[in-house]
N, C-alpha and C positions, 0 to 999 in steps of 0.2 A: 310743196309744205304739206304737213299731215296735218290737221286740226283735229284737237283731241279733248276732252272733257277728263281732266286729271283732279284730286283728291287734296286739298293744301293747307297742310298743319299748319300755316301761319295764320291764315283765317278761318281755317274752323268749316270750309266749307268749298264744294267743286269749284274750279275756276278752268276759263278755257284756253291754252294752249297753242302752241305751234313747235313741231319739230321738223326745223327744214332738212334740208337734202345734204346728206356729205357729198362730197365734190368727188366727182369722175376720175378726174384727171393725176398722175403724178406726178408726182415735181420738186423743186428745191424752193419757193415759192414759200412763202408762210402762209396756208390757207386753213377754214377750219374744220372740226369737223364738223357732223351734225348737232345740232345745238337745239333746247328746251328754249325757247321763246311766251314768258306766261305774256297772254292778249288784257288781267287786270290790275297790272302795279297798280298801289294806288299809295293810299293814308295808310291801309295795312301795312304795309313793308317797310316796318321799324326797325326790323333785326338788321343782322350783319349779314345773312346766306338766306337765300330763299332757297327753302327746303326740298322746291320741285327741281327748277335748274342749277343748284350749285354753286351762284354767282351772288352778289351782289346787289342792293337793286338797283343802283346805276348801274354797274354793267347791263345788266339786265336791259336798262333802255339802249344803252349801246346796242342792245341787237339788235331792238324793235328800230334802230334809227340804218344799222346796215346793212339791215335785208330790207327795207323799204316798207314796213309794214304801214298801214293810213291809221293814224292815231286818232280815228272816232272814236274807240271806244274807250278810251284813257282823258284822265283827268289833266287838261292842257289850261295854260294861259297866254295870251297875244303881250309879248314884252321884248326888248332889244337885250341882245343874247352880251355881260358884261368881258366874253371872251373875243368873241368874232364880230361883236359888233353888230349883227342883222337883228333884223324884226324879224323872233322865228314866236314858232308856237314852244313855249317852255312846257315841257312834261312832269306835271307837279306828282310827288312821291313821299312816301316817310311824314316824319314830320321834321314841314318846313325846307324842303328838299326839292331842287328844279334840276332838268339835262334842256340841255338846249337842242332844238328837233334838227338843227343843220349844222352843229361842229358835235354836237354830245359834250359838252364839254357841263361837271355839274358846281352847282352851288346853294346854297342858301337863298330862301326867297321869302319877300318878307313884303308887305301891302304896306305902298309908299304914303298914300293918299286916294280915296272914295272919291268920284267925282259927282256928281246930285245929274239923274237919270233924266 
């Protein structure tokens, strides 16, 4: 993977991205071409399409999960996924959206209650 920095028109600043390698094997299986993966997806990603990766923010999160990219640069919260029922890191992006880091399912997130520290 290539590590690059590109200007993002959605957040009006340079962001870090990875460009994945294209598969080297020809075949009939459904394989992906090289993809751009934004490493700074977050609250500023409120639109329908990432201007860099030409994908919806939820698809960009799927690329992060599929390529096994560490989540340390993203805003996450540990929660139980309603789709796969795993206790997982939920990747937060957009206005109240989250994706499970295990199964990739997307949904809305809300704070149910706050516990005293």
